[in-house]
N, C-alpha and C positions, 0 to 999 in steps of 0.2 A: 500633365507632367509637373507644371508649376505648382499645382495644388499639393501633389505628393511631396515635392521638394519642400514646400512651405511647412507642411506638417512635420516632415523629417527634421528640419532645422529647429522648429519650435520644440518638438519633443526632445531632441538631443540637448537643446539648451536647458530644458527642465531637468533632464536626467544626468547631465554631465557632472554636476556637483554631488550626485548621490551614488557614485560608484563605490565609495567606501562608507557612506553615511546615509541612513534613511531619514525620512521626514520626522520631525519631532512630534511626539504625541500631544494631544490637547489634554488638559487636566479636567475639562468639564465632563459631564455625564455622557454626552454624545460620543466623546472620544473614548471613554471607557467601554461603552456598549460596542462601538466599532471594533475596539481591540478584542473584546470577547467574541464577537461574530467572526472576525478574521481568523481566530484560532480554533474555535469550537466547530466551525463550519468551513465550507469551501468559499466563503465570502458572503456578504449580505445581499439580499434581494431588496428591491424597492419596498419601503415600508417596514423592513425588519427592525430598524432602530426604534421606531415608534412602538412596534409590537413588543419588543423586549422591555422597553421602558414601562409599558402598561402592566406587565405581569411581574416585573422585577427581575434583575439578573440572577438572583439566587434561584427563583422558581424556574427560570429558563434553563439554567445549568442542570437542575434536577430532572427536568423534562428530557433533556438530551441524554442524560445518564441512564434513562429508562426507555430505550427505543421501542420496546414492546408496547408502550402506551401511545405511540405515535402512529396514526393511520396513514398508510400509503395512499396518495391521491388515485382515484379510479382511472384517470387517463394514463398515469404511469403504469399501473398494474395491467391495464389492457395492452399497453405497448409491449411490456415485458412478456406477457403471455403469448405473444406472437412469435417469440424466439424459441428455438428448440431447446436451448440450454437452461431455460428458466426452471423447469420442473423435472425433466428427464433424469433418470438415474444414470450413473456412469456406465454400467453394463449396457443399458439401452442405447446410450449415445455411441458407445464403442461398436455395438452391433450395427448401428446405422451408418457409421462413418468409416469403419475399417474397410480395407481393400477387398475386392472379390478374389484376388489371387496374391501370392507372395510378391513382395515388392521387387525381389530379384528377377521375377519372371515377367514383369510388366514391359510392354513396348512403350514407345514415346507417347502415344495417344492415351493409353491407359494411365500412365504416370501423370500426364497433364491433368486428366480428369480427376484423379485422386488428389492431387495437390490443390486443385480448385475447390474440392470438397472441404479439405482441411483449412484452406484460406477462409471459406465461408464460416467455418466454426470459429476461427480466430476473430473474424469480423464481429460475430455475434457476441463474443466474450468482451471485446473492447466496447461494443455498443452498449451492452448492459452496464458496464462500469461508468460510462459517460452519462447515460440516462439517469442512473441512480444518483450520481454525484451532483448533477444539475437539479433534479426535481424531487428527490426524496427528502421530506422534511426531517427525517431522522438523520440530520447532518453529521452529528458526532460519530454515529455508527459508521457512516461512509468514510469519514476522515480516518477513523481508526482501522477500518478494513484496508484502506490504502496503506496506512502505516504498517500494519501487521503483514501485509503481503510483501512489502519490501524487507521486513525483518525476517520473514520465512520465504525468501525469494525462490521462485522456480522459473526456469527458462523455458519458454513455450516450445521451442523447436528442438528439444532433445528427445529423440526417439518417440516412445509411446506418449510422451507428454504433449505431443501435438493434439492428442485427444483428451488425455487424462486431466490436463489443466482446466478443461471446460467446467468442471464442478469443484475445483480445488478451493477457490475463493468463496464460492457459494456455500459449500458444505463444511469446510475445515476452518474457515477464518471468520466470515461475517457473523455466524451465530454466537461466536465466543469472543468477539472483539471487545466487549465490555464486561465479560464474565470473569471466571477464575482462570488465571494464567495456566494452571495445571491442566484444565480442560482443553484450552487452546493448544498447548504443547502436545497433548495426547491426540487431539484430532489431526494435527499436522503429522504426527508420527505414524498415524494409521492411514494417511492419505497415499494412494498409489502414485499421485503426481510427485510428492516429495521422495518417495522410495525409489522412483525411477531417476529423478533428477540427481540425487546424491548416491545412487548406485547401491543402496542397501539391499535391494531385491536380489543382488548377486552375491551378497556377503555370506560366505559359507565356511564353516570350520573344515579345513582339509581332512581332519581326523574323524569327521562325522560320517554317517552311513552314506549320505549323498555325495560327500566329498570323495570318499574312497571308491564309490562306484564310478564316479566321473573319471578319476585317475586311471581306473582299469580300462576305460574306453578312450584314453588319450586326451581327456579334457582336463583343463586346469581350473578348478574351482578353489577359491581361497578367500582370505580375509581382505575386505575392502574397508578402509578407514575413513572414507569421505564423510559419511553421515555422522559418525562418531566425533570427528573433529569439529564439524560445523555446528552440531547440536550444543557443544560446549562453548566454542569460540564466539558464535554469532547468536544462537538461539537462547542460551541460558547464562552461563557463568561470565562470559566476556573474555577477551584475550588475556586480561590480567586477573582472571578468576581463580588462580591458584592450582590449576591442573598441570600435569606434565605430559610429555609424549608417551610415557608408560601408561598414563590414564587413557590417552587416546586409543592406544593399542588394546588395552583391557576392555574399554567400552565397545570397541569394534567386535571383540570376541563375544561379549555379552549380547550384542545385537544380531548375531548370526541367526539366520532362519526367519528374521522379521522382514517379511516381504510381500510378494504378490501371489495370487492364486496360481495353481499349477495348470498346465495344458499348453498346447501349441497355438491355440486361437487367441487373438487379442482380447476377446471378451473374457476368456478365462483369467486373464491377468488384471482385469479391471476391478478387482476387489483386494482388500487386505487379507493376508493369510500368513499365519505363523507355521513354518515348516519344521517340525521337531527333528526330522532327519538331516537337517542342515545345521542344527544348533550345537554350540559348545556348552556342554553341561558341567564343565569344571567349576570349582570354587575359585573366586577371584578376590583381589584386594583392589578396590576402586575408590579413589579420593581418600585413601587411608582407612576405608571401612571394609570389613569382610562382607563379601556377597556370596551367599550360598547358591550353587548351581541349580538352576531350575528351568522352567520354560517361560511362558509369557509373563507369569507372575514375577519372575526375576527382572525382566525388562521394565515392567510397570513400577516395580520398586525403585529402580534406578531413575526413572522419570520423576517419581516422587522426590527423590533426593535432589535432583537437579532443580526442580521447580521451587523447592523450599529452601534452597541455599541462600544465605545472606549475599553472596556474590551475585546471584541472579537478581535478587531484589534491587541491588545497586545498579546493575547493568541495565535492567529494564527501566528503572526510574531515570537513569541518565539519558537513555535514548528517547524516552517520552518527553523529558524536559527539553532536550535538544530540538525535538520536533515542534513543541508547543510554546517554548519560551525563548531560547537563544541558542546559537551555535555552540557557545561555551556557557552552559547553564550554571547558575550559582550553586556552589556546593551545599549551602544551607537548604536550598529547595530540594536538591536530589536526596539529601539525608532525610528530610521530612517525608518525601514520597517513598523512600526505601523502608522507613519505619512503618508507614501505612501498609505497604505490601506485606511486611512480616507479620504485623498484628492482625491483618484481615485474611491471612492464608492466601495471599496472592490475588486479592480481589481487584481487578483492573479498574472498575468503576470507583472504588474507594481511593485508589492511588490518584485517579484523575480528579476526584472531588477535592482531595488534599491539595493538589496543584492549583486548581481553579480558585481556591479560597486562600491561597498563600499570598502574603504581601509581595513576595518576589515576582509572582505572575503579573501583578498590577503595577510594578515599578515602571514609570514612564520610559526608562531607558530601553526597555524590552518591547515597546510598542512599535510596530512597523519597522522592525529591525531585520526581518528576513525577506529575502528576495524570492518571489514566487517561482517554483519550478514550473516547467511547461504545462503539465496537466492541471495543476492548481490554477495557473494563470488563465487558461482557456475556459475552464469550468467557472471560475469566478467572474469572468467577463460575461458569459451567458447568464449567470445568475443576476449580476448587477443590471444587465439590460432587461431583465424580466422576460427572457425568451427561452422556450424549450426547443431542443433540436428537432427540426421538421425533416421528414424523409429519413434516409439513412445518414449515419454519422461519419461517412467516409472522409469528407473534407476535414472534419474535426480530428479524426484519428490521424490523418496525414499531417495536419498542422502540428499536433503534439509530437509526432515522430520527427518532423523536420526541425523542430526546436530542440531535439536531442533526448526525448524521453519516450521512445516507442513502447507502447503498453505491452507488458508481459514479455519483453524481449531483452531484459538485462541478463547478460551471459553468466556472470559470477554470482555466488551465493549471497553476497552482501547487499544486493539490491541497490536501487537508486539512492544517492545521497540526498539529504535534506538541508545541506549547509550552503552558505553563500559562495564559498570557494568553488563549488561544483557548477554553479549556474550564472553567477554575476560577473560579466565582463563586457567590454565595449561592443563586441560583435553581437552578444545576446541583446543588448539594449537596442541596437540598430534593427535587429530582427523583430523585436517586439513592436517597433514603430510600424513595420509592414503588416505584422499580424493584427495589430490594433485596427488598422483600416479594414482588413478582411472581416474581422469579427463585428465591427460596427455595422456592416451591411446586413447582419442578421435581423436587426430591428430598426429599419429606417424610419425616421420621423419621431420615434419614441426613445431612442438610445440615449440622447443627451439628457433629457429630464430624468430618465430612470437611473442612469449611472450616478448622476448628481445626487439624487434622492437616496440611493442605496448607500453611498459613502457618508452622506449626511452633510447638510449645508455648512455646518460649523467645522467640518473636518478637512475642508480644502484650504490649502495655503494661499496666501495673497499672490504668490508668484504664479501658481496655476490658474487662479481666477483671472489675473491680468492676461496671461497667455491665451486662455480660452476666449476672453472677450475680444482680443485682437485678431484671433484666427478667423478664417472663412467659416461661416456658420455650418457649412456642410462637413467641415473637418473637425468640428469641436468634439463630437462623440469619440472619435479615434484619439484625439489629443488627450482626453480624460483617461482613456484606457491605456495610454502610454505615459501617463504622469507618474511621478514618484509615489503619490498617494495610492495609486492603484497597483503599481509594480511590486510594492512591498506589502507585507501583511504582518 
C-alpha cells in the first residue's frame, strides 16, 4: 500500500503542472524523431529512434506512406489467422453466428448462448485491433485505420451490426486508409454495417413500387434522412460545408434503394444491394446542381460530387491536422493540406505527406501537446515496453473500456474525440497512475530500460529523471508510464 501511495504521489506531482500544458519539446534530432514517432505511429518501441535516425526521417515517412511495402511479422500473421474474422467473408460470418431461431422465439438459455456467441465475435474484433496496433510495423496505416473508423463511426450493438461490424474495418477502411478518399467513401457507402447503423437500408421512396406495396399491406416505408445528413455533416462537407436542410432531404431521396440484400434470413442481408423498386427516380437539384434521376449511377455521381468538393478537402484536412498536430490546428497548415487534397484528386497519402513535411508540423509548440486517449495510451505502453500481448487481450480491452473508450461502442455517429478536452482531467490523471502500474507488470525486469530507451535518453525532463531516481526501483517503470513525457504525444 505504501508503494502504491508513493508512486501515486510522485506521479501526481509530476503531472499536476501539466493539466493545461504538456512538456516542452527538445530541439535536438532525438526530440524531432520522437515527435514524428509519436504522431506517425502509436508510439515508439525500444530502438525506434536509432532505426529512424539510421534511414532518415524522410525515408521513414515514405515507408509508412506505402504500407503495402511493409511485411507483417510472421508471429502476428499467425496470431491473426487463428481468429474467425481475419479472412471470412461477411456472409460466411453471418451464417456462422446468426441465431438458429428468430430472436423473438428464444428462451432464456437460447438467448444467453446467442449473446455469448456475439460477445465472442466482438472480443475477436477488439483483439484484432489491439494486436495490429501493437505489433504491425505498418504503424501509420493502423493509426489511420483508427482515425477513419471514428470518422465513419459505427456502433457495434445496433441490430445486425452485432455481426456486420466484424468485417467493416477490415474491408471498408483499412485497405483505403492511405488511398483515394473517394474510394474510402465508396467502400463505406457500400458497407452493410454503415447502411444498418444509419438506417439507409430502410430508406424507401413512398411512391416507389416497394413503397406502394407496403402501404397496401399496412406497412409504412418512407424516407430516412440519417445517412444523408451524416454523410454531409461528418463524412464529407462538414457542418459548415454550405449545404441546407433541403439538400439533406434531397440526398435522402437520391439514396433510396441503396441498401442490403433481400430476404428474411440474416445472411441475405449481409451484402450490399441496390433495390430499384425502392428508389426515387425523380430529377433533383442537389447542392445547386441538377441531378438526373437514375439508379446506382446517380448515387455514384453524388458521391463523386461530395468527395471532390473544396468543402470536403478542407473538412478532411482540418480533422487530420487536428488528429496529428493540434486540437486547434494552424489555418496555414490546413490550407496546404486542402490544396494537396484538391490537386491530387483526394489522395490521402499526398495530404499526409504535405502535413509531415510542413514547417507547422515541426513547430516545437505542437510537440507533446496532445493527451493520449485510452486506446493510444495502452498501446503505446505495450510498444514502449517492447512486449506483445500474450494470451487473450481481455484485460487490455477492459482497461481501455474502464478508461472511457470501449472499442467499437461509441453510440453516436461522430465517434470518439481526439481532443484534450475529452480526455484530460484530474480523474483521468489519477486513473493513469493505477493503469501504469498494471501495464508495467507485462514486462517485469525489462520495462524500465525499454521505456527509457523508447522515449530516448535525451527526451526525459530533469524533473522526471529526479523523480525516477528517488522512487523505489520496483516502481520506476510505472512512474515513467505515468510521467508527462509519456502521457502526452
